[in-house]
C-alpha positions as CSV (number, residue, x, y, z in Angstrom):
1,A,-17.0,-3.5,-24.3
2,L,-16.7,-3.1,-20.6
3,I,-18.7,-0.1,-20.5
4,D,-21.7,-1.9,-22.5
5,Y,-21.3,-4.9,-20.2
6,C,-21.9,-2.8,-17.2
7,K,-24.9,-0.8,-18.8
8,N,-26.5,-4.2,-19.9
9,Q,-26.1,-5.4,-16.4
10,K,-27.2,-2.2,-14.7
11,I,-23.8,-1.6,-13.1
12,Q,-22.3,1.9,-12.9
13,F,-19.0,1.8,-14.8
14,L,-16.3,3.9,-13.3
15,S,-12.4,3.9,-13.5
16,T,-9.2,5.3,-11.9
17,P,-7.1,7.5,-14.1
18,Y,-3.6,7.7,-13.0
19,D,-2.7,10.7,-15.2
20,I,-4.4,13.4,-17.1
21,E,-4.1,11.5,-20.5
22,S,-5.9,8.7,-19.0
23,A,-8.5,10.9,-17.5
24,K,-9.3,12.5,-21.0
25,F,-9.3,9.4,-22.4
26,L,-12.0,8.0,-19.9
27,N,-13.9,11.3,-20.2
28,E,-14.0,10.8,-24.0
29,I,-15.6,7.3,-23.9
30,K,-18.3,8.7,-21.5
31,C,-17.1,7.5,-18.0
32,D,-19.2,9.4,-15.7
33,T,-17.6,8.8,-12.3
34,F,-14.0,8.6,-11.7
35,K,-11.9,7.2,-8.6
36,T,-8.7,8.5,-7.8
37,S,-5.9,6.6,-5.9
38,S,-4.6,7.6,-2.5
39,A,-1.2,8.3,-4.1
40,D,-3.0,10.9,-6.5
41,I,-4.4,13.1,-3.8
42,V,-1.5,15.3,-4.2
43,D,-1.6,15.5,-8.0
44,L,-3.4,18.7,-8.2
45,H,-3.2,18.9,-11.9
46,L,-5.0,15.6,-12.2
47,H,-7.7,16.8,-9.9
48,S,-8.1,20.2,-11.5
49,Y,-8.9,18.4,-14.9
50,L,-11.3,16.0,-13.1
51,A,-13.0,18.6,-11.2
52,G,-13.4,20.8,-14.5
53,T,-15.4,17.9,-15.9
54,G,-18.2,18.5,-13.5
55,K,-18.5,14.5,-13.1
56,T,-18.5,12.7,-10.0
57,V,-15.1,11.9,-8.4
58,I,-14.3,9.6,-5.7
59,I,-11.2,10.9,-3.9
60,S,-9.3,8.3,-1.8
61,T,-7.5,9.9,1.1
62,G,-5.3,7.1,2.1
63,M,-1.7,8.6,3.5
64,A,-3.1,12.2,3.3
65,N,-3.0,14.6,5.9
66,L,-5.8,17.3,6.5
67,E,-3.9,20.0,4.7
68,E,-3.5,17.8,1.5
69,I,-7.0,16.9,1.6
70,K,-8.0,20.6,2.0
71,D,-5.8,21.5,-1.0
72,C,-7.4,18.9,-3.2
73,V,-11.0,19.9,-2.1
74,Q,-10.3,23.5,-2.8
75,I,-9.7,22.6,-6.5
76,Y,-13.3,21.3,-6.7
77,Q,-14.6,24.3,-4.7
78,N,-12.8,26.5,-7.4
79,H,-14.4,24.7,-10.2
80,S,-18.0,24.7,-8.4
81,N,-18.0,21.1,-8.5
82,K,-19.6,19.6,-5.5
83,N,-19.9,16.0,-7.2
84,F,-16.9,14.5,-5.2
85,I,-16.9,12.0,-2.4
86,L,-13.8,11.7,0.1
87,L,-13.1,8.2,0.6
88,H,-11.5,7.4,3.9
89,C,-8.9,4.9,3.3
90,V,-6.3,3.2,5.5
91,S,-3.5,2.0,2.9
92,N,-2.2,-1.1,4.8
93,Y,-3.4,-4.6,3.3
94,P,-4.8,-6.0,5.5
95,C,-5.3,-3.1,8.0
96,S,-5.5,-3.7,11.7
97,D,-8.7,-2.7,13.7
98,Q,-6.7,-0.3,15.5
99,S,-5.5,1.6,12.4
100,L,-9.0,2.1,11.0
101,N,-9.8,5.5,12.7
102,M,-13.4,5.3,11.7
103,S,-14.3,8.3,13.7
104,V,-12.8,10.5,10.8
105,L,-15.8,10.0,8.7
106,P,-18.1,12.4,10.4
107,K,-15.3,14.8,10.8
108,L,-14.4,14.8,7.1
109,A,-18.0,15.2,6.1
110,S,-18.5,18.1,8.3
111,K,-14.9,19.9,7.7
112,F,-15.3,19.7,3.8
113,N,-19.0,19.7,3.5
114,C,-19.2,16.7,1.4
115,L,-20.3,13.2,1.0
116,V,-17.9,10.5,2.5
117,G,-17.2,6.9,1.8
118,F,-15.0,4.1,3.0
119,S,-12.2,2.0,1.4
120,D,-12.3,-1.1,3.4
121,H,-9.0,-2.9,3.4
122,S,-9.9,-4.8,6.9
123,I,-10.7,-8.4,7.5
124,G,-14.4,-8.9,7.6
125,Y,-17.2,-6.5,7.1
126,E,-18.0,-5.0,10.5
127,A,-15.8,-1.7,9.5
128,A,-18.0,-1.4,6.4
129,T,-21.2,-1.7,8.6
130,I,-19.9,0.9,10.9
131,S,-18.9,3.2,8.2
132,V,-22.6,3.3,7.2
133,V,-23.5,4.3,10.7
134,L,-20.9,7.2,10.6
135,G,-22.3,8.4,7.2
136,S,-20.6,6.5,4.6
137,V,-22.5,6.6,1.1
138,L,-20.4,4.2,-0.5
139,I,-17.9,1.4,0.4
140,E,-15.1,0.2,-1.6
141,K,-14.2,-3.5,-0.8
142,H,-11.8,-5.6,-3.0
143,F,-12.9,-9.3,-3.7
144,T,-11.0,-12.2,-4.7
145,I,-11.5,-16.1,-5.7
146,D,-8.5,-17.1,-3.5
147,K,-6.9,-15.3,-0.5
148,N,-3.7,-17.2,-1.1
149,L,-3.2,-15.5,-4.6
150,P,0.0,-13.5,-4.8
151,G,-0.2,-9.6,-4.2
152,P,-1.1,-7.5,-1.2
153,D,-4.8,-7.4,-1.9
154,H,-6.1,-11.0,-1.4
155,K,-5.6,-11.4,2.1
156,A,-7.8,-8.5,3.0
157,S,-10.3,-9.1,0.1
158,A,-13.7,-10.8,0.3
159,L,-14.5,-14.2,-1.0
160,P,-17.7,-14.1,-3.1
161,Y,-19.8,-15.3,-0.2
162,E,-18.3,-12.8,2.3
163,F,-18.8,-10.1,-0.2
164,S,-22.5,-11.2,-0.5
165,D,-22.6,-11.3,3.5
166,M,-21.2,-7.9,3.9
167,I,-24.0,-6.5,1.3
168,K,-26.6,-8.1,3.3
169,A,-25.1,-6.7,6.6
170,V,-24.7,-3.0,5.2
171,K,-28.4,-3.1,3.9
172,K,-29.6,-4.5,7.4
173,T,-27.6,-1.7,9.0
174,K,-29.3,1.0,6.7
175,L,-32.8,-0.5,7.6
176,I,-32.0,-0.5,11.1
177,L,-30.8,3.1,11.1
178,G,-34.1,4.1,9.3
179,T,-34.9,7.7,8.2
180,I,-35.8,10.8,9.9
């Protein structure tokens, strides 16, 4: 039902499998894009299965070091799957401006010869717009209807009007950047 709803709304459906069994299920129901959690960057068996599908995989890199990222990317290269995006992520909710380390985006793109994105757990949307300038092709931002709800995500999440403002700012940033 959710996949059908997304198709009707022209929204790309994607999901995060936390194990191979879930990944197989998502693949069977025609999920064409997977997103892995930061904790699963070291689950090389899961990544081997996902890489073997040939489908796009968004790989969250929160808490990973360069060696762990390299090991994961190697699996995609071994499967000749270039359909992955490394998602720069700071796994704090909310994360401080000092912890964002946005300059890693072009370094990841260059070192691993791939597309990069940004998982934004900061307050506001400045980091999201900066990520676009640094080469991000996608942005993950959580949203909420109430920042006082229980759980770690809500304080760093955007309210609907904030989410809309972020989208407008990102689109304006892309317009200002222009094309070559």
